[in-house]
N, C-alpha and C positions, 0 to 999 in steps of 0.2 A: 472189567465191569460190564455186566450184561446191559443190553440196550434199554430194556424197560427200567432198570435201576438208574441208568444214566439220564433218561428222560425225566424221571422223578427228581433227580438231583438238579437238573437244569431248572425245573419249576421251583424247587426249594431255594436255589441261589437267587433267582429273580424275585421271588416273593419277599425275601429278606433284604434285598439290596436297597440302599438309600438313594442310589443314582443309577442311570443306565449302565449296563455291563456290556462290553464289547465281546465279540466272538473270541478274540484272543484271550481275554481275561477268563472267560468261561472254559476255554480249552486248557488253559494253564491250571485252573482249579481241578478239572476233571481228568487231566493228563491224557488228553486226546488231541487230534488235529483240529484246526479251525474249520476245515472242510466238514469234519464230522459234526461240529456244532451247527454249521449252516444246515446240514441235513436234518439234525434233530429238531432245530427250531421250526423248520418248514413242516416237519411231521407233526409237531405239537400244534402249530397254527392250523394245519389241515384237520386236526381233531377239535378245533374251535377253542383251544386254550388261548386266553386273551393276552398273547404276547405281542407287543408293539415294537416297532423299530425295524432296522435293516442293517445289513453288513456294512462295516466301516463307520457306523454311527453309534450303535449300541442298542440293547434290548431292554425293555421294561415290562413288568407284569401289571396289567390294569388292576386297579384297586377293587376289592370286593371278591376276588377269586379265592375260593377256599377248597380244601380237600375234605373228603369224608372223615369224620372224627374216628380216632382209634377207640375201640370199646374196652378200655382198661378201667377197673375201679381203682380207688386210691391206693389200696394195699398192693395191687399189681404194679402200679406205677412206682411205688417205693421199692418193690422187689427188683424191678427193672433198673432203677437208678442205682441201687447198691451193686447189683450184678455187673452192670456196664462199667461203673466206676472202678470196681475191683480189677477190671482188665488192665488198669494202670499198673497193677502189681505184677503183671506177667512179664514185663519187658518186651512184649511182642508189639512192635510198632504198627504193623499192618492191622492187627486186631484192635488196637487203640484207636486208629483212624476210623475203622468201621464203627466202633462204639460211639465215637463223637458224632458220626453221621446219624446214627440211630437216635442219639440224645437230641440232636437238633430237630429231627422229625417229630419226636415226642413233644418237645418244648414248643414247637410251632403250633401244634394242634391242641395241647393241653398245658396246664400250668407246671406239670412235673412235680418234683419234691425238693425244692431248694433248701430245705432244712436238714437234708441228709448229706453227710460228707464221709468220704473214705480216704484213709491215709494211703498215699501212693507208693510207699516204700515196699520193695519186694525184689523180684528177680532182676538181674542186670538188664539194662535197656539195650536194645539192638544198637550197635555203634560200629558201622563198617570201618571207620577210621582206626578203631582199636582191634580190628581183625575179627570182630564178633560175627558169627554166622547168623543170617537172617532167619528168624523163626517162621516168617512167612514162606521162605523157601522150603523149609522142612515140611510145612503143612501142604504146600503145593505138591511135593514129592509123594506124600501120603495119598492125596487125592488122585494123582496121576499114576500111582503104583510104579514109580520110577526108582531105580536103584541109586544109591548115593555112595560115592567114594569119600571116606572121611579119614582125617588124621586126628586121633584122640589121645589125650593125656589123662591118665587116671589119677586117683587121689595120691598115689605114691610117686607121681611124676613120670611114670613109664609111658612112652609114646608108641602107639601102634598105628598102622595103616590098614584099613579093611574096607570091604564092600558090604553094605547093609541094605535090608529091605525095610524102610521106615513104616511103622504101623500106627502108633498112638503117641499123641503129645499129652504129657501129664504135667499140669501146672501146680507146682508146690508154691508155698509162700516165698521161699528164698531162691528157688531155681526152677527151671523147666527141664523136664526129662523126656527124652525121646526113647520110646520102646521100639525095638526093631529085631528082625531076624538077622543075625550076624553070620555071614558066610565063612568068616575066618574061624569062629568058634563052633559053627554048626548048631546054633541054638538061639534062644531069645536072650537079648542083653538090653541093658538100660544105659543111656548116655546123657550126661548133663550137657545142656546146650552151651554152657559157658566153658566147657572143656573141649569143645570141638575147635581144633586149631585150623582146620580147613575142611571144606565140604564142597564137592562137585557133583552136580546132577549128571548121571550117565544116560546114554541113549538106551541102554538096556532097561527093560521093564519086567515086572512080575505080574503082568495083567491077569486078573481073575484069581490071584492068590491072596490078595489082601484080606478079603472077608474071612477066608478059612484060617489064615494065620492069626488074625485078630481073635477069632473064636478060641483057637488053641492057647493064645497068650492069656485070654481072660480066664480060661480054665486053670492055667498055671498060677495066675494071680490069686484066684479064689482059694487055692490050696496053701498059699503062703500065709504065715502067721502075721498078725497085726504088727509085731515088732519088726519083721522083715520088710513089710510094706512101708513103715515109717522110716526105716533106715535107708530105703531106696534113695531118698533125697541127699543122703550123705555119702553113701558108698557108690562106687562106679564100677564099670566093667573091668574084668581082669583078663 
């Protein structure tokens, strides 16, 4: 989490807290050290943010402090509510946590759209206890242009090990598909995340290649028929 984002989160937590929060509590919520919280609170106080309290006792936000309103009209708020709620259908725990943080920020500043509800059924949820590969890890590898070594089991139950260059996450209703350049096949391939039986990030990277490979993949997808694109969620790499 970037520092500016974390500072905003500290403000949000203290604004909505019903009683003082200790540095340890803030650190646990934000997954950082208590020393980091001490520095963040000191930085906010230096910016005249009305945080009162001290280490070992707890911090509170003085009443009346507000943030600039978000300039969304009602339909934009409803679109955000639906879009963020539909992330529950991706099975991507990290994105769902991020969506909840965004929703909390919107609801703090505006009324939101409580009359809209989205059914959360969709792709399998990330569950490390069941051996599920974290979708957040896949997205990290795409951003970092880092190669992955995977063990993949296709629709016929055939298991292969390969090294891939992850490029795009495709969120279907019932599954999430990773588009990648497969070094074993020497071409673009699609992998269902729920059929990745193991996945390890390698030190090897493909720095500078991601944008070019994504462009080539997009060209290949445009030439595919609609039936082929729909079938992508059911068929897997061979």
